[in-house]
N, C-alpha and C positions, 0 to 999 in steps of 0.2 A: 504494500500500500504506500502510495506517495501522497502523504497528507501534510498540510501545513500545521504549524503548532496550534493555530486557532482551531483547526478542524479536530486535532487530537484532543483538545480540551473540552469539546462540546459535551461528551457523555458525562463529564465530571463537573458539576457546578463550581464556580470560582471559590466559594467559601469552603467547599469540601477540599478542593485542591490546596488552598492556602493552609487549612488546618493539617492536612496530610503532610505537607512539606515541613510544617513546624514540628510535627511529631517525628518525622524522619530525621530532621537535624538535631532534635533533642536526643534521640537514640544514639546518634553518632558522637555526641558530646559525652555520653556515658549513660548506661542503663543498669538495671538491677541484675542483668543476666549473669555476670561473673559471680556475684554473691550467691545466686541461686544454685548454680552448678557446683560451686565450691562447697556449699553446705551439703548438698545431696551426696556427693562422692566421699566427703570426709566424715559425715555424720552417719551415713547409711552404708555406703560402699556397695559391694556386689549385691544384686537383688534378683536372682533367677526366680522364675515362677514357682510358687509353692514353698519357698525357703523362708527362714526367719528374716532374711534381708528384705524379702518381698513384703512381709507383714510390716516391717519397720518403715519401708518406703511409703506405704499407703498412709500410715500415721503421720509421717513427715510431710507428705504432700497436703494432707488436709490442714495441718497446722500452718504450713507455709502459705497456702492460698488465703486462709483466714487472716493471717498476720499482714498480708499484703493488701488487704481490703477488698477481696473478691466477694461477690454476693452469691447466695444459694450454693455454698460449698457443700459437697456431699460425696460420699463414697458408695458406689453402687456395686453390689456383689457380682463377682465373676468367678465361676468355677474354673480352675486352671490345673493343668497336669503338674506333677511333681516328679522330676527325674533326678536321680543321683548319679554323678559320673563315677563315683568310687575311685578305684586305683586302676592304673593302666601301665603295662610294660610291653613294649614292642621292640623286638630285636631281629635283625637279619642273622640267620644261622648259616646260610650258605649262598654263594660260594665263599663269602667273607663273613667274619663275625663282627657285627657292628651294632651298637645301640641306636635306636631311632627316636628322635624327638617327635612326639605325637600327642594328640588329644582326642578323646572320644567325642563323637558327634552327638548332639542332643537327640535323645530317644533311642540311642544305641542299646542293644541288649549286651549282656556280659558274655563271657566265654564259659565253658565248663570249668570246674575248679582246677583241672589239670592244664587248662589253656588249649590253644590251637596251634599246631605247627603244620604248615602246608606249603606247597609250591605256589609261586606267584605267577599270575598271568597279567602282563602289562598291556594296557590298551590306551590309545590317545584320546578317546572320546566315547560318549554314550552310543553314538552310531556304531562305532567299532565293537563295543561291548555287545550290542544287540545282534551283531552278525555271528557271534560265537554260539556254539551249541552246548547242550548239557554234557556231552562227551568231552568237550574242550574245557569246560569250567567246573564240572562236578568235583567236589572234594578239594577245590583249590581256593586261593585268595586272589581276588581281583584288585589290581592297582590301576586306577584311572589317572593317567599322567597328562593332565591338561594344564598348560601354563596360562594363568590369567593375564589379560591385557591391562596395562596401566593407562588410564585416561581420566581427564578431569570430570567427565560426565559419569564415570563409574560403569560404563556400558559393558565392561568385561565381566561384571559380577553376575549378570543374568545367566550366562553359560555356567559359571562356577557354582552358583546356587542350584541350578538344575542338576548338575552332576552330583552335588551333595545330597539332594533330595530324591534322586531317581536311580542312582547307580545300584543301591542296595536292592531295589525292587527288581531290576533286571537280572542282577547277579544271583539273588536268591531263587528266582524263577528258573535258573539254569543250574541250580545245585551248588553254588559257591558257598564257602564257609564264612567269608567275611569280605568287606570291601575296605580298601585303602584309597584315599584320594590325595592328590597334591592339594595343599590347602587352597581354599578360595580366598586368596589374598596375594598381595604384591610385595610383601616384606622380604628384604634380603637378610634380615636377622633370623636367628634360629628359634623362631616361635611357630607353633602350630596354631591354626585358626579354627576354633570350634564353630558351631552353628547347627541349626536343626536339620536332621535328615528326614524329618517327617514332612511330606509334601502332599497337600490335599487329603489329609487324613489317612494316608497309607503308612501305617506303623511298620517299622522295620522288624524283621524276623532274624536278622544276622547282625553281628557287630559292624559298626561303621566308624572309621577312624580317619582323621586328617593328619598328615605329616608335614613337617616344616619343609619349606622349599629347598633348603640345602640338603635335607635328608632325602627328598624326592630325587634330587640330582644324583645322589649317591646310589639310590636304588635303581635309577635309570641306567647308571654306569654298570652296575652289576648285571642288569638284564641284558646288556650287550655282550656279556661273556658267553663262553660255550657251555658253561655249567648251569644247571637249574638254580634259580633263586628261591630260597626258602625263608619264611618269616615265622617267628613265634610270637603269639599274642596272648597276653593274660589280662583280662578286664573284669572288674566287678561292677560295671555299670548296671543300673537297674531302675525300673519304673516303680514308684511308690504310689500310695493312694492320692487321689485328687485333693486339692486344697481350695479354700475360698479366698480369693484375693478381691480386688476392686478396681474399677475405673474411678479415678478421682476427678471431679468436675467442679469448676468455678466459673462464674459469669460476670460480665459487665452488662448490666441490664439495659435494654433499649428503652427508648422513650418516644411515645407517639404511636401513630397508626401502624408502624412496621415493627413494633417491639416484639411481636410473637415470632418474627422471622429470625433465623439463626445463621451467623457466620461462625464456622467451626474452625478452631485452631487446635491441632492435635500434635501429640508426641507420645512416646511410650515410656512408661515409668520403670519397667523391668529391664534387666540387663543379663548378660552372661556372667559366669562366675570367675573367669580367669583374671580379668581386670576389675576395674571399679566402675565401668560403664560411663566414663566421662564423655567420650565422643558419641557413644551409642548406648543410651540416647540422653545422657544428662544434659548435653548441649542443647538438644531439641526441647527438653523440658524447660530449660532456662530461657530459650529464645521466645517460645510462645507465651510463657508466663510474663517475661519482662515486657513484651510487646503490649499485652493487655494491661499490664501495670501502668505503662505510660499513659494509656487512655484513661484509666482510673484517676491518675494524678492530674490529668488535664482539667478535671472538674466538669467536663462537658460530656453528657451522655450521648452515645451514638443512637441513631434511629433504630437500627436493628440490634438485637442482643448478640454480643460476642461471647461465645462459649469456648472455654479452654477445657479440653479433655485429655487427661493423662492416662493413657490406656494400659490395661493389664496385659501381660503375656503377648507381646508382639513377637518376641523371639521364637516362641515355641508353639505357634499355631494360631495367632490372631484371635485368641479367646475373647479379649476385651473388645475388639472391633466387632466381632459377631454379636456379643451380648449387647453392645450399644445399639447396633442395628435392630435387634429384636425389641429392646426396651422402647425405642423411639420410632418403630415402624409406622405408627399412626401419624407421625409428624414429619415424615420424610419430605413432603412438599414444602415444609417450612424451612428446611435446610437449603439456603440459597447458594452457599459456597463452602467448600472445605479446603484447608491448607494444612500441610503437615511438615514438621521439621524433624528429619530422621536421616541425616547424612553428615553428621559431624558439625564442625564449626568453621569450615573453609568459607571464604567470601562468596556471597551469592553473585553469580555472573550472568544468569539468564532467567527470564520470566517465561515459563511455558504455561500451557493451559489445556483444559478440555472443557469447553463451554459451547453453547449453541452458536452456530456459525454467524447468526445475525447479531451476536453480542461481542464479536471479536473487536469491534471498534472501541469498546470499553477497555479491553485488554491492552490495545494499542495506546490508549490514553493513559492507562496506569503505567505502562512501560516508560512513557514520556516523563512521568514523575520519578521513576526509578533510575533513569539514565544518568543523572548526576552522580549516583553512587556506583556506577560501573556495571549496570545491568542491561544486557541486550535482550532483544525479543527472540523467543523460541517458537516452536510449533504448537499445534493445537491437539497433540496426542498424549499429553501428560497423564501419568497414572495417579498423580497427586500424592501418593504415599501408601505404604502397605496397610496401615490402619484405616485408611479411607476407602479401601477396596469394596467392602459390602455396600457402602453408601453410594459410591460412584457407579457400581454395577446396577444399582437401583435407580440411577438417574441424576444424582447430585453433581453439579459442575464442580471442577477443582482447578486450583492454580498450583503450579509447581515452581517454587523459588529454588532454582538449582544451584547448589553450592559446589565449590571447587573441591572435587574429590581426588585430586592428583595423588595425594599421599594417604587418603582415608583408609585404603585397604592394606596399608602397611601395619596398621594398628587394630583394625576392626576384628572383634571377636578373639583378641589375644590378651595375654597378661600385660601388654604394653598400652592398653586402653586406659590411660591415666590423665590426670588434670593438666599436666605439663604439655600435653599435645594441643591445648586450646590457646589461641591468641586472643587477648581481650578485645583488641580493636576489630578483629575479624568477627568476633562474636557480636559486638555492637552493630556492625554493618548488617548482620543477619537480622537483628532486632529492628533496625531501621527499615529493612525491606518488608518484614512481616507487619510492622505497625502501619506502614503506608498502605499496603494492600488491604489490611483489615479495616482501616478507617474508611477507605474508599468503598469497599464492598458493603460496609454497614450503613453508609449514608447516601449513596446515590439513589435516584428515584427508581431506576430499572433494576432488574436482577440479571442473572447470567443464563437464563433459560433453563431447559432440562435436557438431559442426555437420553439417548435411546437405552432401553432396558437391555442389559447384557446377560444372556442366559447360556452362554457357551460353557461347555463342560471343562472342568479343570482337574486333570489327573495326569500322572506320568504316562499311562497307556495312551490316553487321548492326545497328549502332546506329541508323542513320537509315532503314532500310527498314521 
């Protein structure tokens, strides 16, 4: 679109633009985001679903939102799985004896008490895995050796997460005893990246293990020898009884005839257990909370209600996202827009969307407001964020404020996910982007339309058939 500045401004009234710009600049000067994430990771720490840390995080979030002046603060129950990674030992026993740095994947089963020792079959992809027969894989360990691409958009993670979630399904179907994957990460340090191996409800029946990239290189080297590669695995990973966690919600109430409409700002409260969940997703919790806090502190009520939702159990199955959808299914048409922060704290560089085509001019006008802080215009195919998936599939429009993820997957799901990986100025730039978009969405006369209902099947088999 080749539009003048005046044309770009038309969907956003001048008073809304002016207030949005003031909020944007206020965030750049310093927001509450650092204090929020610092408090969460130091006072609560790791918070995997069903754990004591998860319980502590819910209590922390309720107290924090109340202290920051949010209205209608509440914790809404969500039943979540509780998985215990236990202990893990992985060793190459042939042709060379080497210990392997590894992490069990979320949902993995354990091994028998005596462990597993078997020959390794190395494949480069899921497609290659599916080409092998039960005769070729039965009684063996599958090693999927896919190197994840580094890119600021994080586009390489899609393939990595599909391998993590589907390799066990195809391997078990062909009689394999376990799966090893090269970590879904870009780190050159000797860390293994955990993550869920449960995809679309398909629970694993064999152990799933991620190995550090350096150890994957070692294993690949061994696979190039003339001798069989053998691995020994001992794991006590296990699934425990479900627990009750909660989505924690706080609001900035709207005022006037649009007050019952909702602009949703989401992040997830849970984390994996290896690190302290600073970038995933403590930063997101801080960004959306601080953005809404700026609006509270402005003393001017938005026309629409801005609702912050800190979701339970994003990491291990989107339990909180699904429960929220079920709780508010009668009000879906009131959810005019959703945004989620769940990609660390790198600077936002692009505004993407998924809105009705005839509302794209509003997205263009919003990008015009964000351009001074380095944000370009993206396409109209954004997913919005994992926790927004049920709402988006039901028709809610979304905006994607895309952060720079160049180094995000160096730390993601590892012991290195710690507070020192967050830059305060970059964090505040995120808050500036979110508060600008939230204020505009909550105050313009029009909305963002509705999306077509998405009923496509989501499963490993459907994805690869």
